[in-house]
N, C-alpha and C positions, 0 to 999 in steps of 0.2 A: 323595544327601544327604551333606554333609560330616560326618565323625565329630565328635561333641561332645568337649569338652575333657577329660572325665573318664570313668571306668568302664573295664570290660574286657569282651571278648566272652564270651558264655556258653560253657560247656564243650561244648555240643552244637550241631549245625548248625540246629536248629529255630527259633531266635529271630531274627525279622526285624521290621522296622517293621510290616508287615502283621499279624503275629501279636500284636504289642503292642496295636495298635489294636483288633483283634477281641476280645482278652481284656478290654481296657478297656471296650469297649461292652457286653460280656457282664456285667461287674461292675456297670456303671451300670444296666443293665436289671434286674438282680436286686436291687440294694441302694441304688441312687441315687448321684448324682454326689458327694454329700458323703462317701460311704464310699470313694471312689476315692483311693488313694494309691499311690506308687511301691512301698512295701514290701508292701502287700496285693496289688498286681498281680504283684510278683515271686514272692510265695508261691503265688499261683494258677498261675503258669507253672512253678513248681518250679525257680527259678533264684535266684542271689544278686542282691540289688537293684542292685549295682554293674554287673551285666550290662545292665540297662535303660539306663543312662546312656551305653552305647556307641552306642545308637540314638537316644535323645532326651535333651535337656539337662535337662528338668524336667517336672513334672506339667503346667504350663501349656503347654509345647511339645507334650505328648501330647494335651492337650485341643484344641489347634489341629488336630491330625491327626484326632481324633475328630469335630470339627465338620465338617471337609471330607468325611470319610467318610459322615457322616449325609446330606449333600446328594447323595451318589452315588445315593441311592434315589429322588430326585425325578424325576418325569416331566413335563418342561416342555412347554407347548403347541406345536403345529406353528407355526413361524415364518411360514408362508404364510397363517395366519388373520388377520382384521382385528385392529387393535391392541387394541380393547376386549376382544375374546374372549381374546386372548393374556394381557392383564393380569389379567382375572378368573380365567382358568385358572391362571396362575402363583401368584396370591395364595391361591387356594383350595387348590392343591397344597401350597404351603408350610405353610399351616395344618394340613393333613392330616398332613404329615410331622412337625410339632412335636407334634401330639396322639398320634400313633402310637408315639412313642419316649419313654420315660421321661426326664425332665429335658432333653430336646432343646432346649426353649426357653431354659432356663437356660444351657446350654452355648453356644448360638448368639447369645444376646442380647449385643450390643455387640462381638462377636468377628468380626473381618474378617481372614481369611487369604487368601493367594494360591494356594491349592491349585486343582487343575484343576476340581473339582466346584463350588467356590465361584465360580470365574470363569465357569463355564457358567451358574450361576444368575443372576449379575449381568448377563451378556450377554443372557439371555432377557428380563430386566426392561428393561434399557437399550434394546435393539433395539425393543421394543414402544413405549417412550416416544418414541424418536426417530421411529418411524413415525407417531406421533400428531401430529408436527409441532413438538415441543419442541426448543429448541436444546440443545446438549450440557450447558451449565451447569444449565439448568432440569431436564433429564432426570436428571442426576446427583443433584441435590437431591431430586427427587421419588422417585427410586429408594430413597434412604435413608429418606424419609418413609414410603413404603409398607411397606418392610421393618420399620420400627419399629412401624407399626400392627399388623401381623400378629403379630410377636413379643410386643408388649405385650398384645395381646388374649388370646393363648394363656396368657401368664403369669398374667393376671388370672383367666381362666376355670378354670385348674387350681389356683389358690390357694384355701385355705379362706376362706369368707365371713366367718367370725368364730370365736371360741374354741369355740363349740359344735360346729361341723363339724370343727375341728382336733382336738377331743377325741373324735371318733368318731360324732357324731350324723348321722343320715341327712340328706343335703342337701335332700330334698323336705320333710322335717319342719321343718328350719330355715327354709326359705322360707315354709312355711305359717304358722309363728309370726311371722315378719317381716311377712307380709301382714296378719295379724290386728292386729299392733301398729300398722302404718301406718293401717289403716282406723279404729282406735280413737282416733287423734289428733284434737284439737279442729279441726273443719273451718274455723272462723273464723280460726285461726292458720296451719294448713297445708292450705289447700284443694287445692293442686296435688298434694301427696303423697297425700292421701286419694283423689282422683280417679284418680290413676295407679297406685295400689297393686297392682292385678292385673297390670299390665304391668311394673312394676318388679320383681316377684317371680316372673315367668313364666320357665320354663326354655326360653328361646328363643335359645340361643347362636348357632345357625346363622343365624337371622333377623337378629340384631343384627350379626353379622359381615358379612352380605351387605348390610345397609343402610349400614354404614360404607363398604364398598367402592364401593357404588353412588354414594354422595355424593361420594367422592373422584374417581371416574371422571367424574361430572357436572362437577366442578370442572375437570378436565383438558379436557373437551370445551369448556367455556366459554373456556378459555385459547386 
């Protein structure tokens, strides 16, 4: 990696890009991505903040490296499997990764870097889509669509449903109150909501995710 335009090397030999990324991930794991800053990272490492800029140009450049490092923990399906199994496995694994690491979905959403791990993840997706018979243009577009589905799904399921949950209420209790409110609606005005109240407020994230993937794979099969 070429040296950034500013900064100076740390006084000791311990500071490397790898140590920066590891420390950044640790900080995000403990306090969240909103608390990550170059100054706080420098304090954690016990170096002057200018030393960090010897290795990365900015916080955004650091987040590029963190995003790629997160993907190093993914275990993509065997490329010898049929394309449907490969896609289902890849999407399920990506969701697991995003759920297992704090703020991973926020870090990866919309971020596309050309690190080795990111390239491997995209290769896994594209190779399955091409094996399904899509041309390269369609495969590229569908790969972005599937990635967006998983990331958006996880962002939604990790976000507070409303102010009550955001302020500390138990999610189960919030859903129970929402269920009661939906069922109490006038049936002549909201017949669909009253009928579907139990399903709308069920804690079935896995089932909803799998249904979405199944519908998309069915669409690919139809193509």
